[in-house]
C-alpha positions as CSV (number, residue, x, y, z in Angstrom):
1,M,0.1,0.0,0.0
2,Q,2.7,2.2,1.0
3,A,4.6,1.8,-1.9
4,A,1.5,2.2,-4.6
5,V,0.8,5.5,-2.8
6,A,4.1,7.0,-2.8
7,S,4.2,5.5,-6.7
8,R,1.1,7.2,-7.6
9,P,1.0,9.7,-10.8
10,P,3.2,12.8,-9.5
11,D,0.6,15.2,-10.7
12,S,-2.5,13.4,-9.8
13,A,-5.0,14.4,-6.4
14,F,-4.4,11.8,-4.2
15,I,-7.9,10.9,-2.5
16,L,-8.1,8.7,0.7
17,L,-11.7,7.2,1.3
18,L,-12.7,5.5,4.6
19,D,-15.5,3.6,5.7
20,F,-16.3,4.4,9.3
21,D,-18.0,1.3,11.3
22,G,-14.8,-1.6,11.3
23,T,-12.3,0.7,9.5
24,L,-12.2,3.9,11.9
25,A,-14.0,2.9,14.7
26,E,-14.4,-0.5,16.5
27,F,-17.6,-2.2,16.2
28,N,-19.9,-2.2,19.1
29,S,-23.3,-3.7,19.6
30,D,-25.1,-0.6,19.9
31,P,-24.5,1.6,17.1
32,A,-25.1,4.6,18.8
33,A,-21.8,4.1,20.6
34,P,-18.9,4.1,18.3
35,Q,-16.8,7.3,18.0
36,L,-13.8,8.7,16.3
37,T,-10.6,8.5,18.8
38,Q,-8.4,11.5,19.3
39,E,-5.6,10.0,17.7
40,R,-7.5,9.1,14.7
41,W,-9.3,12.5,14.5
42,D,-5.6,14.3,14.8
43,C,-4.2,11.6,12.0
44,L,-6.9,12.6,9.3
45,E,-7.3,16.2,10.3
46,Q,-3.3,16.3,9.7
47,I,-3.2,14.8,6.4
48,S,-6.2,16.3,5.0
49,R,-4.1,19.5,5.3
50,Q,-1.4,18.3,3.1
51,P,-1.2,20.0,-0.3
52,G,-2.7,17.9,-3.4
53,V,-4.3,15.4,-0.6
54,V,-8.3,15.0,0.0
55,V,-9.9,12.8,2.6
56,G,-13.4,11.5,2.9
57,I,-15.6,9.2,5.0
58,V,-18.1,7.2,3.3
59,S,-20.6,5.3,5.6
60,G,-23.9,3.5,5.7
61,R,-24.9,5.8,8.5
62,R,-26.7,9.0,7.7
63,L,-24.7,12.2,7.1
64,D,-26.0,14.0,10.4
65,D,-25.3,11.0,12.9
66,L,-21.7,10.7,10.6
67,R,-20.5,14.1,10.8
68,L,-21.4,13.8,14.9
69,R,-19.2,10.6,15.2
70,T,-16.0,11.9,13.3
71,R,-16.3,15.8,14.2
72,L,-13.8,16.6,11.0
73,P,-13.9,19.7,9.2
74,D,-16.1,20.8,6.7
75,R,-13.2,19.9,4.0
76,I,-13.2,16.3,4.1
77,Y,-16.0,15.0,2.3
78,H,-18.7,13.3,4.2
79,A,-21.0,10.5,2.5
80,G,-24.0,9.0,4.3
81,L,-26.7,6.5,3.7
82,H,-24.5,4.4,1.5
83,G,-23.8,7.5,-1.0
84,L,-27.4,9.1,-1.1
85,E,-26.2,11.7,1.0
86,I,-22.8,13.9,0.6
87,E,-21.5,17.0,2.4
88,I,-18.3,18.9,1.4
89,D,-17.2,22.5,2.4
90,G,-21.0,22.8,3.8
91,R,-22.5,21.6,0.4
92,R,-25.1,19.2,0.8
93,T,-26.3,17.0,-2.2
94,G,-28.7,14.3,-2.2
95,H,-30.3,11.6,-4.4
96,P,-33.2,13.8,-5.4
97,D,-36.0,11.0,-4.9
98,L,-34.5,10.5,-1.5
99,F,-37.2,12.1,0.8
100,A,-40.1,10.8,-1.6
101,A,-38.9,7.4,-1.0
102,A,-38.4,7.5,2.3
103,Q,-41.9,8.6,2.8
104,R,-42.8,5.0,1.6
105,L,-41.5,3.3,4.2
106,E,-43.7,4.5,6.8
107,G,-44.5,1.7,9.4
108,L,-41.4,-0.5,8.3
109,A,-39.5,0.0,11.7
110,D,-42.3,-0.8,13.3
111,A,-42.9,-4.1,11.8
112,L,-39.6,-5.1,12.2
113,G,-39.6,-4.0,16.1
114,R,-41.3,-7.2,16.7
115,L,-37.6,-8.9,16.0
116,V,-36.3,-7.3,19.5
117,A,-38.6,-9.3,21.4
118,E,-38.3,-12.6,19.4
119,A,-34.6,-12.8,19.2
120,P,-32.4,-11.5,22.2
121,G,-29.9,-9.2,21.1
122,A,-31.2,-8.3,17.9
123,L,-31.3,-4.1,17.3
124,I,-33.6,-2.0,15.1
125,E,-32.1,1.0,13.9
126,D,-34.5,3.5,12.4
127,K,-32.5,6.0,10.1
128,G,-35.7,7.4,9.0
129,A,-34.6,6.9,5.2
130,S,-34.1,3.5,6.0
131,V,-34.3,0.7,8.8
132,A,-31.4,-1.4,9.5
133,V,-31.5,-4.8,11.5
134,H,-28.6,-5.4,13.7
135,A,-27.2,-8.7,14.8
136,R,-24.1,-8.3,16.1
137,G,-25.5,-9.3,19.8
138,V,-27.5,-12.4,18.4
139,P,-25.3,-15.8,18.6
140,P,-24.1,-16.2,15.0
141,E,-25.7,-19.6,14.5
142,R,-29.0,-17.7,14.9
143,R,-28.5,-14.7,12.6
144,E,-29.4,-16.3,9.5
145,A,-32.9,-17.5,10.9
146,L,-33.1,-13.6,12.4
147,F,-32.5,-12.1,8.6
148,A,-35.1,-14.4,7.1
149,R,-37.5,-13.5,9.7
150,A,-36.8,-9.7,8.7
151,D,-37.6,-10.3,5.4
152,I,-40.9,-11.8,6.2
153,L,-41.5,-9.1,8.2
154,A,-40.9,-6.5,5.5
155,V,-42.5,-8.6,2.8
156,P,-45.1,-5.8,2.0
157,W,-42.8,-3.5,1.3
158,I,-40.3,-5.7,-0.9
159,A,-43.3,-6.9,-2.7
160,E,-44.4,-3.3,-3.5
161,R,-40.7,-2.8,-4.2
162,L,-40.4,0.2,-2.0
163,V,-37.2,-1.2,-0.5
164,R,-33.9,-2.8,-1.4
165,R,-32.4,-5.0,0.7
166,L,-28.8,-4.6,1.6
167,E,-26.5,-7.1,3.6
168,G,-23.4,-6.1,5.3
169,N,-21.1,-7.5,8.5
170,A,-24.1,-8.7,10.9
171,V,-26.6,-6.4,9.6
172,V,-29.5,-6.4,7.1
173,E,-30.7,-2.9,5.9
174,Y,-34.1,-2.2,4.1
175,L,-33.3,1.3,1.7
176,P,-35.4,3.3,-0.6
177,N,-35.7,1.4,-3.5
178,I,-33.5,4.2,-5.7
179,D,-30.2,4.1,-7.1
180,G,-27.1,5.1,-4.9
181,H,-24.2,3.0,-3.5
182,K,-21.0,3.7,-1.9
183,G,-19.4,2.9,-5.5
184,D,-21.5,5.9,-6.6
185,A,-20.5,8.0,-4.2
186,T,-16.9,7.3,-5.0
187,R,-17.4,8.0,-8.5
188,W,-18.9,11.3,-7.5
189,I,-16.1,12.4,-5.2
190,A,-13.6,11.5,-7.7
191,D,-15.1,13.7,-10.3
192,D,-15.8,16.5,-8.0
193,V,-11.9,16.6,-7.0
194,E,-10.8,16.5,-10.6
195,A,-13.3,19.3,-11.3
196,R,-12.4,21.5,-8.5
197,T,-9.0,21.0,-9.0
198,G,-7.9,20.4,-12.3
199,R,-6.2,17.1,-11.3
200,A,-7.0,13.4,-12.4
201,A,-8.0,11.3,-8.9
202,W,-6.1,8.9,-7.6
203,V,-8.1,6.9,-4.9
204,A,-7.4,4.8,-2.1
205,Y,-10.5,3.3,-0.5
206,I,-10.2,1.8,3.0
207,G,-13.2,-0.8,3.9
208,D,-14.3,-3.3,5.8
209,D,-17.8,-4.2,4.9
210,V,-19.5,-6.2,1.9
211,T,-21.1,-2.9,1.2
212,D,-17.6,-1.5,0.2
213,E,-17.1,-3.8,-2.8
214,D,-19.0,-1.3,-4.5
215,A,-16.4,1.0,-4.1
216,F,-13.6,-1.3,-4.6
217,R,-15.0,-1.8,-8.0
218,A,-16.0,1.6,-8.7
219,I,-12.3,2.8,-8.7
220,T,-10.5,3.1,-12.3
221,S,-7.0,4.5,-11.0
222,G,-5.8,3.8,-7.1
223,I,-5.7,1.3,-4.8
224,S,-8.7,-0.6,-2.7
225,I,-8.1,-2.0,0.5
226,L,-10.0,-4.8,2.5
227,V,-10.0,-4.5,6.5
228,G,-10.1,-8.6,6.9
229,L,-9.5,-11.5,5.2
230,R,-12.5,-12.5,3.3
231,P,-13.1,-12.7,-0.1
232,T,-12.6,-9.3,-2.0
233,S,-12.5,-7.5,-5.2
234,A,-10.0,-5.2,-3.4
235,T,-6.2,-5.0,-4.7
236,H,-5.0,-5.0,-0.9
237,K,-5.7,-6.4,2.5
238,L,-5.5,-5.5,6.2
239,N,-5.8,-7.5,9.1
240,G,-8.0,-5.0,11.2
241,I,-8.0,-1.3,12.6
242,A,-4.6,-1.2,14.1
243,D,-3.3,-1.8,10.7
244,V,-5.3,1.0,9.5
245,D,-3.8,2.9,12.2
246,Q,-0.6,2.2,11.0
247,F,-1.1,3.5,7.6
248,L,-2.5,6.6,8.6
249,R,0.3,7.4,10.9
250,W,2.7,6.4,7.8
251,L,0.8,9.2,5.5
252,V,1.2,11.7,8.1
253,R,4.6,11.0,8.6
254,R,5.6,11.2,5.3
255,G,3.7,14.6,4.7
């Protein structure tokens, strides 16, 4: 990874994109708990101030929730809800159909709420524009049955094609049935950087989730890095968040 970054085209804009949960913050059974540590905040802030470098966070969290947890400066891109919401320098853009599509999810969170009593450890996260079923607190051997039951409860919305199902690490999320994923966010950020700087984008994307695979495949110039050891389309792998920290520290030292 270090060699790839060091040998990138010298006239390119270096774009460092990272997932949040599982990449910049340790997993927690409570999705409201993870925060960016001070050391990681310092590293990202310093890297983002280097000439010719752009930093962005791409997450499944809602944009406002993501901003609350990173507390990073406005010059850093934030993409929430798997790319359906993006903000940079106080400029916010979102999918034009997001609000209307989210309205059609009314009642879904209440329907899925039955899972909490049926499966101890399950957690339902109502994001307003999507609903996620978290199974990190459920024994691994029971998660498949939990997600199957969730699909049954969501049938009225699935049958009407009001939602699309997105499976991640110990989570299934029901999103509005509109186009948009982390790969789209990656391309949008790269295009925006090229338009702003007049330089070709060179992207390094770091993520752990299955949903990050869309971003890995969207990169045409750069590298993709999986945090973990599962099969992947990424060009590189890291063992865990400790290796992400090591890479960030190296970027700071490199200057």
